[in-house]
Backbone atoms as SQL, in Angstrom:
CREATE TABLE atoms (id INTEGER PRIMARY KEY, chain TEXT, resi INTEGER, resn TEXT, atom TEXT, x REAL, y REAL, z REAL);
INSERT INTO atoms VALUES
  (1, 'A', 1, 'MET', 'N', 100.480, 94.522, 81.578),
  (2, 'A', 1, 'MET', 'CA', 99.070, 94.773, 82.156),
  (3, 'A', 1, 'MET', 'C', 99.253, 95.551, 83.348),
  (4, 'A', 2, 'LYS', 'N', 98.483, 96.708, 83.454),
  (5, 'A', 2, 'LYS', 'CA', 98.609, 97.519, 84.641),
  (6, 'A', 2, 'LYS', 'C', 97.866, 96.919, 85.886),
  (7, 'A', 3, 'LYS', 'N', 98.514, 97.180, 87.060),
  (8, 'A', 3, 'LYS', 'CA', 97.941, 96.568, 88.226),
  (9, 'A', 3, 'LYS', 'C', 97.241, 97.467, 89.057),
  (10, 'A', 4, 'ILE', 'N', 96.116, 97.234, 89.572),
  (11, 'A', 4, 'ILE', 'CA', 95.247, 98.166, 90.462),
  (12, 'A', 4, 'ILE', 'C', 94.988, 97.445, 91.713),
  (13, 'A', 5, 'LEU', 'N', 95.027, 98.246, 92.756),
  (14, 'A', 5, 'LEU', 'CA', 94.758, 97.659, 94.077),
  (15, 'A', 5, 'LEU', 'C', 93.525, 98.449, 94.535),
  (16, 'A', 6, 'ILE', 'N', 92.438, 97.709, 94.874),
  (17, 'A', 6, 'ILE', 'CA', 91.211, 98.301, 95.404),
  (18, 'A', 6, 'ILE', 'C', 91.078, 98.068, 96.894),
  (19, 'A', 7, 'VAL', 'N', 91.156, 99.168, 97.663),
  (20, 'A', 7, 'VAL', 'CA', 91.114, 98.994, 99.153),
  (21, 'A', 7, 'VAL', 'C', 89.871, 99.678, 99.574),
  (22, 'A', 8, 'ASP', 'N', 88.990, 98.741, 100.167),
  (23, 'A', 8, 'ASP', 'CA', 87.664, 99.309, 100.725),
  (24, 'A', 8, 'ASP', 'C', 86.995, 98.204, 101.621),
  (25, 'A', 9, 'ASP', 'N', 86.369, 98.538, 102.685),
  (26, 'A', 9, 'ASP', 'CA', 85.833, 97.585, 103.530),
  (27, 'A', 9, 'ASP', 'C', 84.326, 97.329, 103.221),
  (28, 'A', 10, 'GLU', 'N', 83.862, 97.997, 102.066),
  (29, 'A', 10, 'GLU', 'CA', 82.531, 97.695, 101.692),
  (30, 'A', 10, 'GLU', 'C', 82.490, 96.697, 100.609),
  (31, 'A', 11, 'PRO', 'N', 81.958, 95.457, 100.900),
  (32, 'A', 11, 'PRO', 'CA', 82.067, 94.328, 99.886),
  (33, 'A', 11, 'PRO', 'C', 81.443, 94.746, 98.461),
  (34, 'A', 12, 'ASN', 'N', 80.309, 95.404, 98.534),
  (35, 'A', 12, 'ASN', 'CA', 79.647, 95.809, 97.171),
  (36, 'A', 12, 'ASN', 'C', 80.521, 96.548, 96.330),
  (37, 'A', 13, 'ILE', 'N', 81.154, 97.615, 96.998),
  (38, 'A', 13, 'ILE', 'CA', 81.899, 98.402, 96.103),
  (39, 'A', 13, 'ILE', 'C', 83.184, 97.662, 95.513),
  (40, 'A', 14, 'VAL', 'N', 83.890, 96.753, 96.474),
  (41, 'A', 14, 'VAL', 'CA', 84.902, 95.989, 95.982),
  (42, 'A', 14, 'VAL', 'C', 84.580, 95.078, 94.798),
  (43, 'A', 15, 'MET', 'N', 83.443, 94.293, 95.030),
  (44, 'A', 15, 'MET', 'CA', 82.985, 93.487, 93.967),
  (45, 'A', 15, 'MET', 'C', 82.751, 94.255, 92.686),
  (46, 'A', 16, 'SER', 'N', 82.092, 95.346, 92.700),
  (47, 'A', 16, 'SER', 'CA', 81.673, 95.982, 91.381),
  (48, 'A', 16, 'SER', 'C', 82.938, 96.623, 90.812),
  (49, 'A', 17, 'LEU', 'N', 83.845, 97.183, 91.637),
  (50, 'A', 17, 'LEU', 'CA', 85.048, 97.654, 91.061),
  (51, 'A', 17, 'LEU', 'C', 85.951, 96.538, 90.495),
  (52, 'A', 18, 'GLU', 'N', 86.050, 95.490, 91.201),
  (53, 'A', 18, 'GLU', 'CA', 86.935, 94.346, 90.693),
  (54, 'A', 18, 'GLU', 'C', 86.429, 93.992, 89.340),
  (55, 'A', 19, 'TYR', 'N', 85.145, 93.894, 89.262),
  (56, 'A', 19, 'TYR', 'CA', 84.570, 93.328, 87.960),
  (57, 'A', 19, 'TYR', 'C', 84.878, 94.325, 86.863),
  (58, 'A', 20, 'LEU', 'N', 84.560, 95.545, 87.112),
  (59, 'A', 20, 'LEU', 'CA', 84.718, 96.791, 86.248),
  (60, 'A', 20, 'LEU', 'C', 86.208, 96.820, 85.609),
  (61, 'A', 21, 'PHE', 'N', 87.134, 96.761, 86.561),
  (62, 'A', 21, 'PHE', 'CA', 88.578, 96.928, 86.178),
  (63, 'A', 21, 'PHE', 'C', 89.163, 95.726, 85.473),
  (64, 'A', 22, 'LYS', 'N', 88.551, 94.534, 85.782),
  (65, 'A', 22, 'LYS', 'CA', 89.031, 93.366, 85.179),
  (66, 'A', 22, 'LYS', 'C', 88.519, 93.437, 83.677),
  (67, 'A', 23, 'LYS', 'N', 87.381, 93.932, 83.483),
  (68, 'A', 23, 'LYS', 'CA', 86.833, 94.100, 82.190),
  (69, 'A', 23, 'LYS', 'C', 87.551, 95.057, 81.419),
  (70, 'A', 24, 'GLU', 'N', 88.182, 95.997, 82.109),
  (71, 'A', 24, 'GLU', 'CA', 88.941, 97.049, 81.433),
  (72, 'A', 24, 'GLU', 'C', 90.419, 96.671, 81.281),
  (73, 'A', 25, 'GLY', 'N', 90.842, 95.370, 81.561),
  (74, 'A', 25, 'GLY', 'CA', 92.068, 94.933, 81.219),
  (75, 'A', 25, 'GLY', 'C', 93.106, 95.004, 82.375),
  (76, 'A', 26, 'PHE', 'N', 92.694, 95.371, 83.516),
  (77, 'A', 26, 'PHE', 'CA', 93.692, 95.609, 84.706),
  (78, 'A', 26, 'PHE', 'C', 93.811, 94.263, 85.446),
  (79, 'A', 27, 'GLN', 'N', 94.886, 94.030, 85.979),
  (80, 'A', 27, 'GLN', 'CA', 95.235, 92.965, 87.040),
  (81, 'A', 27, 'GLN', 'C', 94.645, 93.557, 88.294),
  (82, 'A', 28, 'VAL', 'N', 93.712, 92.944, 88.902),
  (83, 'A', 28, 'VAL', 'CA', 93.084, 93.551, 90.115),
  (84, 'A', 28, 'VAL', 'C', 93.572, 92.862, 91.410),
  (85, 'A', 29, 'PHE', 'N', 93.833, 93.612, 92.423),
  (86, 'A', 29, 'PHE', 'CA', 94.234, 93.079, 93.772),
  (87, 'A', 29, 'PHE', 'C', 93.184, 93.733, 94.680),
  (88, 'A', 30, 'ILE', 'N', 92.782, 92.962, 95.723),
  (89, 'A', 30, 'ILE', 'CA', 91.854, 93.522, 96.624),
  (90, 'A', 30, 'ILE', 'C', 92.336, 93.577, 98.100),
  (91, 'A', 31, 'ALA', 'N', 91.976, 94.547, 98.783),
  (92, 'A', 31, 'ALA', 'CA', 92.399, 94.662, 100.313),
  (93, 'A', 31, 'ALA', 'C', 91.098, 95.183, 100.958),
  (94, 'A', 32, 'ARG', 'N', 90.770, 94.673, 102.129),
  (95, 'A', 32, 'ARG', 'CA', 89.571, 94.988, 102.847),
  (96, 'A', 32, 'ARG', 'C', 89.930, 95.998, 103.918),
  (97, 'A', 33, 'ASP', 'N', 91.160, 96.353, 104.180),
  (98, 'A', 33, 'ASP', 'CA', 91.575, 97.355, 105.175),
  (99, 'A', 33, 'ASP', 'C', 92.925, 97.697, 104.774),
  (100, 'A', 34, 'GLY', 'N', 93.317, 98.766, 105.546),
  (101, 'A', 34, 'GLY', 'CA', 94.703, 99.373, 105.313),
  (102, 'A', 34, 'GLY', 'C', 95.882, 98.408, 105.491),
  (103, 'A', 35, 'GLU', 'N', 95.689, 97.556, 106.521),
  (104, 'A', 35, 'GLU', 'CA', 96.732, 96.550, 106.971),
  (105, 'A', 35, 'GLU', 'C', 96.938, 95.564, 105.809),
  (106, 'A', 36, 'GLU', 'N', 95.766, 95.090, 105.330),
  (107, 'A', 36, 'GLU', 'CA', 95.790, 94.056, 104.203),
  (108, 'A', 36, 'GLU', 'C', 96.393, 94.838, 102.900),
  (109, 'A', 37, 'ALA', 'N', 96.113, 96.122, 102.826),
  (110, 'A', 37, 'ALA', 'CA', 96.632, 96.893, 101.634),
  (111, 'A', 37, 'ALA', 'C', 98.108, 96.860, 101.610),
  (112, 'A', 38, 'LEU', 'N', 98.664, 97.261, 102.808),
  (113, 'A', 38, 'LEU', 'CA', 100.106, 97.294, 102.784),
  (114, 'A', 38, 'LEU', 'C', 100.880, 96.009, 102.711),
  (115, 'A', 39, 'ALA', 'N', 100.215, 94.893, 103.118),
  (116, 'A', 39, 'ALA', 'CA', 100.668, 93.602, 103.012),
  (117, 'A', 39, 'ALA', 'C', 100.745, 93.249, 101.487),
  (118, 'A', 40, 'THR', 'N', 99.552, 93.583, 100.741),
  (119, 'A', 40, 'THR', 'CA', 99.409, 93.300, 99.373),
  (120, 'A', 40, 'THR', 'C', 100.493, 94.106, 98.456),
  (121, 'A', 41, 'ILE', 'N', 100.617, 95.408, 98.857),
  (122, 'A', 41, 'ILE', 'CA', 101.614, 96.265, 98.162),
  (123, 'A', 41, 'ILE', 'C', 103.037, 95.730, 98.323),
  (124, 'A', 42, 'ALA', 'N', 103.370, 95.174, 99.509),
  (125, 'A', 42, 'ALA', 'CA', 104.707, 94.654, 99.834),
  (126, 'A', 42, 'ALA', 'C', 105.007, 93.508, 98.730),
  (127, 'A', 43, 'GLN', 'N', 103.905, 92.737, 98.415),
  (128, 'A', 43, 'GLN', 'CA', 104.124, 91.640, 97.421),
  (129, 'A', 43, 'GLN', 'C', 103.875, 91.933, 96.002),
  (130, 'A', 44, 'ASN', 'N', 103.026, 92.794, 95.668),
  (131, 'A', 44, 'ASN', 'CA', 102.757, 93.334, 94.300),
  (132, 'A', 44, 'ASN', 'C', 102.563, 94.652, 94.165),
  (133, 'A', 45, 'ILE', 'N', 103.601, 95.340, 93.640),
  (134, 'A', 45, 'ILE', 'CA', 103.406, 96.767, 93.711),
  (135, 'A', 45, 'ILE', 'C', 102.450, 97.227, 92.516),
  (136, 'A', 46, 'PRO', 'N', 101.404, 97.849, 92.904),
  (137, 'A', 46, 'PRO', 'CA', 100.353, 98.291, 91.865),
  (138, 'A', 46, 'PRO', 'C', 100.745, 99.562, 91.183),
  (139, 'A', 47, 'ASP', 'N', 100.263, 99.811, 90.006),
  (140, 'A', 47, 'ASP', 'CA', 100.346, 101.126, 89.349),
  (141, 'A', 47, 'ASP', 'C', 99.436, 102.187, 89.912),
  (142, 'A', 48, 'ILE', 'N', 98.348, 101.729, 90.364),
  (143, 'A', 48, 'ILE', 'CA', 97.417, 102.629, 91.022),
  (144, 'A', 48, 'ILE', 'C', 96.707, 101.924, 92.235),
  (145, 'A', 49, 'VAL', 'N', 96.271, 102.780, 93.156),
  (146, 'A', 49, 'VAL', 'CA', 95.534, 102.314, 94.270),
  (147, 'A', 49, 'VAL', 'C', 94.175, 103.243, 94.463),
  (148, 'A', 50, 'LEU', 'N', 93.054, 102.488, 94.550),
  (149, 'A', 50, 'LEU', 'CA', 91.821, 103.111, 94.835),
  (150, 'A', 50, 'LEU', 'C', 91.615, 102.943, 96.329),
  (151, 'A', 51, 'LEU', 'N', 91.640, 104.023, 97.028),
  (152, 'A', 51, 'LEU', 'CA', 91.825, 103.866, 98.511),
  (153, 'A', 51, 'LEU', 'C', 90.605, 104.531, 99.272),
  (154, 'A', 52, 'ASP', 'N', 89.948, 103.766, 100.178),
  (155, 'A', 52, 'ASP', 'CA', 88.959, 104.366, 101.013),
  (156, 'A', 52, 'ASP', 'C', 89.696, 104.979, 102.159),
  (157, 'A', 53, 'VAL', 'N', 89.081, 105.974, 102.593),
  (158, 'A', 53, 'VAL', 'CA', 89.722, 106.628, 103.771),
  (159, 'A', 53, 'VAL', 'C', 89.317, 105.885, 105.210),
  (160, 'A', 54, 'MET', 'N', 88.041, 105.736, 105.524),
  (161, 'A', 54, 'MET', 'CA', 87.550, 105.211, 106.657),
  (162, 'A', 54, 'MET', 'C', 87.582, 103.791, 106.668),
  (163, 'A', 55, 'MET', 'N', 88.573, 103.065, 107.302),
  (164, 'A', 55, 'MET', 'CA', 88.577, 101.607, 107.294),
  (165, 'A', 55, 'MET', 'C', 89.043, 101.028, 108.723),
  (166, 'A', 56, 'PRO', 'N', 88.760, 99.867, 109.044),
  (167, 'A', 56, 'PRO', 'CA', 89.243, 99.343, 110.263),
  (168, 'A', 56, 'PRO', 'C', 90.773, 99.144, 110.265),
  (169, 'A', 57, 'LYS', 'N', 91.344, 99.107, 111.409),
  (170, 'A', 57, 'LYS', 'CA', 92.782, 98.881, 111.620),
  (171, 'A', 57, 'LYS', 'C', 93.636, 100.023, 111.216),
  (172, 'A', 58, 'VAL', 'N', 93.906, 100.009, 109.870),
  (173, 'A', 58, 'VAL', 'CA', 94.825, 101.116, 109.323),
  (174, 'A', 58, 'VAL', 'C', 93.857, 101.845, 108.280),
  (175, 'A', 59, 'ASP', 'N', 93.777, 103.256, 108.448),
  (176, 'A', 59, 'ASP', 'CA', 92.995, 103.980, 107.674),
  (177, 'A', 59, 'ASP', 'C', 93.741, 104.366, 106.364),
  (178, 'A', 60, 'GLY', 'N', 93.001, 104.941, 105.292),
  (179, 'A', 60, 'GLY', 'CA', 93.508, 105.289, 104.114),
  (180, 'A', 60, 'GLY', 'C', 94.702, 106.422, 104.227),
  (181, 'A', 61, 'TYR', 'N', 94.483, 107.361, 105.219),
  (182, 'A', 61, 'TYR', 'CA', 95.622, 108.323, 105.417),
  (183, 'A', 61, 'TYR', 'C', 96.850, 107.696, 105.822),
  (184, 'A', 62, 'GLN', 'N', 96.871, 106.633, 106.640),
  (185, 'A', 62, 'GLN', 'CA', 98.016, 105.939, 107.076),
  (186, 'A', 62, 'GLN', 'C', 98.708, 105.296, 105.901),
  (187, 'A', 63, 'VAL', 'N', 97.834, 104.771, 105.051),
  (188, 'A', 63, 'VAL', 'CA', 98.355, 103.924, 103.898),
  (189, 'A', 63, 'VAL', 'C', 99.071, 104.818, 102.988),
  (190, 'A', 64, 'ILE', 'N', 98.491, 105.949, 102.739),
  (191, 'A', 64, 'ILE', 'CA', 99.131, 106.980, 101.642),
  (192, 'A', 64, 'ILE', 'C', 100.469, 107.608, 102.285),
  (193, 'A', 65, 'LYS', 'N', 100.497, 107.685, 103.690),
  (194, 'A', 65, 'LYS', 'CA', 101.564, 108.276, 104.181),
  (195, 'A', 65, 'LYS', 'C', 102.817, 107.227, 104.078),
  (196, 'A', 66, 'HIS', 'N', 102.497, 105.944, 104.236),
  (197, 'A', 66, 'HIS', 'CA', 103.502, 104.789, 104.026),
  (198, 'A', 66, 'HIS', 'C', 104.016, 104.869, 102.659),
  (199, 'A', 67, 'LEU', 'N', 102.976, 105.074, 101.788),
  (200, 'A', 67, 'LEU', 'CA', 103.386, 104.887, 100.321),
  (201, 'A', 67, 'LEU', 'C', 104.368, 106.029, 99.967),
  (202, 'A', 68, 'LYS', 'N', 104.055, 107.208, 100.372),
  (203, 'A', 68, 'LYS', 'CA', 104.810, 108.586, 100.042),
  (204, 'A', 68, 'LYS', 'C', 106.123, 108.594, 100.713),
  (205, 'A', 69, 'GLU', 'N', 106.188, 107.802, 101.888),
  (206, 'A', 69, 'GLU', 'CA', 107.461, 107.865, 102.650),
  (207, 'A', 69, 'GLU', 'C', 108.451, 106.731, 102.124),
  (208, 'A', 70, 'THR', 'N', 107.972, 105.878, 101.370),
  (209, 'A', 70, 'THR', 'CA', 108.770, 104.711, 100.974),
  (210, 'A', 70, 'THR', 'C', 109.320, 105.009, 99.659),
  (211, 'A', 71, 'GLU', 'N', 110.620, 105.015, 99.413),
  (212, 'A', 71, 'GLU', 'CA', 111.185, 105.370, 98.114),
  (213, 'A', 71, 'GLU', 'C', 110.650, 104.531, 96.896),
  (214, 'A', 72, 'LYS', 'N', 110.600, 103.286, 97.041),
  (215, 'A', 72, 'LYS', 'CA', 110.247, 102.498, 95.963),
  (216, 'A', 72, 'LYS', 'C', 108.607, 102.419, 95.640),
  (217, 'A', 73, 'LEU', 'N', 107.786, 103.117, 96.567),
  (218, 'A', 73, 'LEU', 'CA', 106.427, 102.879, 96.503),
  (219, 'A', 73, 'LEU', 'C', 105.791, 104.459, 96.241),
  (220, 'A', 74, 'LYS', 'N', 106.741, 105.481, 96.247),
  (221, 'A', 74, 'LYS', 'CA', 106.067, 106.888, 96.222),
  (222, 'A', 74, 'LYS', 'C', 105.634, 107.237, 94.818),
  (223, 'A', 75, 'GLY', 'N', 106.012, 106.517, 93.879),
  (224, 'A', 75, 'GLY', 'CA', 105.452, 106.606, 92.389),
  (225, 'A', 75, 'GLY', 'C', 103.999, 106.075, 92.174),
  (226, 'A', 76, 'ILE', 'N', 103.573, 105.251, 93.072),
  (227, 'A', 76, 'ILE', 'CA', 102.205, 104.699, 93.053),
  (228, 'A', 76, 'ILE', 'C', 101.152, 105.848, 92.946),
  (229, 'A', 77, 'LYS', 'N', 100.241, 105.773, 91.993),
  (230, 'A', 77, 'LYS', 'CA', 99.153, 106.738, 91.831),
  (231, 'A', 77, 'LYS', 'C', 98.054, 106.379, 92.779),
  (232, 'A', 78, 'VAL', 'N', 97.459, 107.392, 93.406),
  (233, 'A', 78, 'VAL', 'CA', 96.509, 107.136, 94.530),
  (234, 'A', 78, 'VAL', 'C', 95.259, 108.015, 94.192),
  (235, 'A', 79, 'ILE', 'N', 93.975, 107.165, 94.227),
  (236, 'A', 79, 'ILE', 'CA', 92.854, 107.906, 94.055),
  (237, 'A', 79, 'ILE', 'C', 91.907, 107.567, 95.417),
  (238, 'A', 80, 'PHE', 'N', 91.733, 108.571, 96.230),
  (239, 'A', 80, 'PHE', 'CA', 90.843, 108.419, 97.480),
  (240, 'A', 80, 'PHE', 'C', 89.337, 108.371, 96.923),
  (241, 'A', 81, 'LEU', 'N', 88.686, 107.300, 97.343),
  (242, 'A', 81, 'LEU', 'CA', 87.278, 107.100, 97.163),
  (243, 'A', 81, 'LEU', 'C', 86.681, 107.097, 98.553),
  (244, 'A', 82, 'SER', 'N', 85.930, 108.216, 98.931),
  (245, 'A', 82, 'SER', 'CA', 85.593, 108.269, 100.192),
  (246, 'A', 82, 'SER', 'C', 84.234, 108.989, 100.465),
  (247, 'A', 83, 'ALA', 'N', 83.528, 108.627, 101.453),
  (248, 'A', 83, 'ALA', 'CA', 82.288, 109.225, 101.870),
  (249, 'A', 83, 'ALA', 'C', 82.604, 110.556, 102.610),
  (250, 'A', 84, 'LYS', 'N', 83.770, 110.715, 103.008),
  (251, 'A', 84, 'LYS', 'CA', 84.205, 111.950, 103.523),
  (252, 'A', 84, 'LYS', 'C', 84.386, 113.051, 102.625),
  (253, 'A', 85, 'SER', 'N', 83.461, 113.768, 102.364),
  (254, 'A', 85, 'SER', 'CA', 83.537, 114.771, 101.224),
  (255, 'A', 85, 'SER', 'C', 83.641, 116.241, 101.593),
  (256, 'A', 86, 'LYS', 'N', 83.892, 116.533, 102.776),
  (257, 'A', 86, 'LYS', 'CA', 84.074, 117.975, 103.165),
  (258, 'A', 86, 'LYS', 'C', 85.405, 118.462, 102.533),
  (259, 'A', 87, 'VAL', 'N', 85.317, 119.766, 102.362),
  (260, 'A', 87, 'VAL', 'CA', 86.587, 120.457, 101.612),
  (261, 'A', 87, 'VAL', 'C', 87.880, 120.077, 102.476),
  (262, 'A', 88, 'THR', 'N', 87.753, 120.015, 103.809),
  (263, 'A', 88, 'THR', 'CA', 88.861, 119.785, 104.686),
  (264, 'A', 88, 'THR', 'C', 89.371, 118.277, 104.410),
  (265, 'A', 89, 'ASP', 'N', 88.434, 117.375, 104.253),
  (266, 'A', 89, 'ASP', 'CA', 88.775, 115.892, 103.963),
  (267, 'A', 89, 'ASP', 'C', 89.541, 115.901, 102.681),
  (268, 'A', 90, 'ILE', 'N', 88.979, 116.528, 101.697),
  (269, 'A', 90, 'ILE', 'CA', 89.593, 116.496, 100.403),
  (270, 'A', 90, 'ILE', 'C', 90.980, 117.140, 100.406),
  (271, 'A', 91, 'GLU', 'N', 91.065, 118.188, 100.979),
  (272, 'A', 91, 'GLU', 'CA', 92.320, 118.986, 101.066),
  (273, 'A', 91, 'GLU', 'C', 93.378, 118.031, 101.780),
  (274, 'A', 92, 'LYS', 'N', 92.955, 117.373, 102.906),
  (275, 'A', 92, 'LYS', 'CA', 93.893, 116.548, 103.627),
  (276, 'A', 92, 'LYS', 'C', 94.282, 115.283, 102.740),
  (277, 'A', 93, 'GLY', 'N', 93.316, 114.704, 102.016),
  (278, 'A', 93, 'GLY', 'CA', 93.845, 113.673, 101.214),
  (279, 'A', 93, 'GLY', 'C', 94.817, 114.061, 100.103),
  (280, 'A', 94, 'LEU', 'N', 94.452, 115.126, 99.300),
  (281, 'A', 94, 'LEU', 'CA', 95.346, 115.661, 98.440),
  (282, 'A', 94, 'LEU', 'C', 96.679, 116.156, 98.893),
  (283, 'A', 95, 'GLY', 'N', 96.605, 116.800, 100.130),
  (284, 'A', 95, 'GLY', 'CA', 97.834, 117.158, 100.821),
  (285, 'A', 95, 'GLY', 'C', 98.842, 115.913, 101.155),
  (286, 'A', 96, 'LEU', 'N', 98.261, 114.884, 101.280),
  (287, 'A', 96, 'LEU', 'CA', 99.103, 113.735, 101.750),
  (288, 'A', 96, 'LEU', 'C', 99.680, 113.092, 100.446),
  (289, 'A', 97, 'GLY', 'N', 99.313, 113.585, 99.351),
  (290, 'A', 97, 'GLY', 'CA', 99.922, 112.989, 98.105),
  (291, 'A', 97, 'GLY', 'C', 98.895, 112.334, 97.145),
  (292, 'A', 98, 'ALA', 'N', 97.658, 112.209, 97.459),
  (293, 'A', 98, 'ALA', 'CA', 96.702, 111.617, 96.535),
  (294, 'A', 98, 'ALA', 'C', 96.670, 112.410, 95.141),
  (295, 'A', 99, 'ASP', 'N', 96.604, 111.580, 94.048),
  (296, 'A', 99, 'ASP', 'CA', 96.330, 112.195, 92.786),
  (297, 'A', 99, 'ASP', 'C', 95.000, 112.789, 92.568),
  (298, 'A', 100, 'LYS', 'N', 94.088, 112.024, 93.107),
  (299, 'A', 100, 'LYS', 'CA', 92.655, 112.508, 92.946),
  (300, 'A', 100, 'LYS', 'C', 91.893, 112.111, 94.322),
  (301, 'A', 101, 'TYR', 'N', 90.765, 112.770, 94.463),
  (302, 'A', 101, 'TYR', 'CA', 89.836, 112.476, 95.595),
  (303, 'A', 101, 'TYR', 'C', 88.373, 112.523, 94.999),
  (304, 'A', 102, 'ILE', 'N', 87.871, 111.404, 94.997),
  (305, 'A', 102, 'ILE', 'CA', 86.462, 111.298, 94.465),
  (306, 'A', 102, 'ILE', 'C', 85.565, 110.974, 95.623),
  (307, 'A', 103, 'ALA', 'N', 84.518, 111.724, 95.857),
  (308, 'A', 103, 'ALA', 'CA', 83.476, 111.450, 96.917),
  (309, 'A', 103, 'ALA', 'C', 82.549, 110.314, 96.485),
  (310, 'A', 104, 'LYS', 'N', 82.094, 109.566, 97.519),
  (311, 'A', 104, 'LYS', 'CA', 81.084, 108.592, 97.326),
  (312, 'A', 104, 'LYS', 'C', 79.782, 109.131, 97.496),
  (313, 'A', 105, 'PRO', 'N', 78.768, 108.885, 96.856),
  (314, 'A', 105, 'PRO', 'CA', 78.704, 107.951, 95.718),
  (315, 'A', 105, 'PRO', 'C', 79.416, 108.543, 94.424),
  (316, 'A', 106, 'PHE', 'N', 79.926, 107.625, 93.584),
  (317, 'A', 106, 'PHE', 'CA', 80.630, 108.131, 92.395),
  (318, 'A', 106, 'PHE', 'C', 80.160, 107.464, 91.216),
  (319, 'A', 107, 'SER', 'N', 80.463, 108.119, 90.107),
  (320, 'A', 107, 'SER', 'CA', 80.120, 107.447, 88.824),
  (321, 'A', 107, 'SER', 'C', 81.211, 106.563, 88.407),
  (322, 'A', 108, 'THR', 'N', 80.915, 105.374, 88.029),
  (323, 'A', 108, 'THR', 'CA', 82.002, 104.291, 87.726),
  (324, 'A', 108, 'THR', 'C', 82.576, 104.684, 86.443),
  (325, 'A', 109, 'LYS', 'N', 81.799, 105.190, 85.552),
  (326, 'A', 109, 'LYS', 'CA', 82.191, 105.634, 84.260),
  (327, 'A', 109, 'LYS', 'C', 83.306, 106.760, 84.475),
  (328, 'A', 110, 'LYS', 'N', 83.049, 107.672, 85.260),
  (329, 'A', 110, 'LYS', 'CA', 84.071, 108.720, 85.602),
  (330, 'A', 110, 'LYS', 'C', 85.242, 108.233, 86.214),
  (331, 'A', 111, 'LEU', 'N', 85.183, 107.185, 87.170),
  (332, 'A', 111, 'LEU', 'CA', 86.227, 106.638, 87.860),
  (333, 'A', 111, 'LEU', 'C', 87.102, 105.902, 86.916),
  (334, 'A', 112, 'VAL', 'N', 86.659, 105.149, 86.040),
  (335, 'A', 112, 'VAL', 'CA', 87.315, 104.390, 84.940),
  (336, 'A', 112, 'VAL', 'C', 88.248, 105.405, 84.129),
  (337, 'A', 113, 'LYS', 'N', 87.482, 106.544, 83.832),
  (338, 'A', 113, 'LYS', 'CA', 88.234, 107.539, 82.945),
  (339, 'A', 113, 'LYS', 'C', 89.382, 108.137, 83.697),
  (340, 'A', 114, 'GLU', 'N', 89.161, 108.501, 85.023),
  (341, 'A', 114, 'GLU', 'CA', 90.086, 109.058, 85.888),
  (342, 'A', 114, 'GLU', 'C', 91.318, 108.035, 85.916),
  (343, 'A', 115, 'VAL', 'N', 91.072, 106.764, 86.241),
  (344, 'A', 115, 'VAL', 'CA', 92.089, 105.853, 86.474),
  (345, 'A', 115, 'VAL', 'C', 92.852, 105.708, 85.134),
  (346, 'A', 116, 'LYS', 'N', 92.159, 105.616, 83.999),
  (347, 'A', 116, 'LYS', 'CA', 92.904, 105.431, 82.701),
  (348, 'A', 116, 'LYS', 'C', 93.793, 106.680, 82.472),
  (349, 'A', 117, 'GLU', 'N', 93.364, 107.798, 82.751),
  (350, 'A', 117, 'GLU', 'CA', 94.209, 108.996, 82.570),
  (351, 'A', 117, 'GLU', 'C', 95.404, 109.016, 83.313),
  (352, 'A', 118, 'LEU', 'N', 95.234, 108.646, 84.790),
  (353, 'A', 118, 'LEU', 'CA', 96.406, 108.551, 85.556),
  (354, 'A', 118, 'LEU', 'C', 97.407, 107.591, 85.164),
  (355, 'A', 119, 'VAL', 'N', 97.039, 106.347, 84.869),
  (356, 'A', 119, 'VAL', 'CA', 97.985, 105.320, 84.647),
  (357, 'A', 119, 'VAL', 'C', 98.634, 105.535, 83.331),
  (358, 'A', 120, 'ASN', 'N', 98.058, 106.259, 82.434),
  (359, 'A', 120, 'ASN', 'CA', 98.582, 106.475, 81.116),
  (360, 'A', 120, 'ASN', 'C', 99.395, 107.678, 81.037),
  (361, 'A', 121, 'ARG', 'N', 99.557, 108.475, 82.166),
  (362, 'A', 121, 'ARG', 'CA', 100.360, 109.747, 82.266),
  (363, 'A', 121, 'ARG', 'C', 101.753, 109.521, 82.204),
  (364, 'A', 122, 'ASN', 'N', 102.229, 108.360, 82.570),
  (365, 'A', 122, 'ASN', 'CA', 103.723, 108.191, 82.701),
  (366, 'A', 122, 'ASN', 'C', 104.392, 108.219, 81.343);
């Protein structure tokens, strides 16, 4: 079973994505900020992380930097989900190693498709 970590400080997004991905057969982990995300990843390495950029404590950019700098974590696929949708934001996210950058609001159907494509690429 593929593991997905949803990292977002917006409860409605977390709840709807958790439901959606459980229905799609994923084992779902939740984190409400970057600090919680890093603690969760240390215990359960996910196949893919859906990562918000703007969060309290530790932001999405710091989380992806940690993943890409840590040997055993750098293979984790990352999709940024963010309201920050300027070209510079997208370039920064992709430049840090994200596999995809999807602007909010997003289509859940498109997101599921993107996630499945990424996790099945291996």
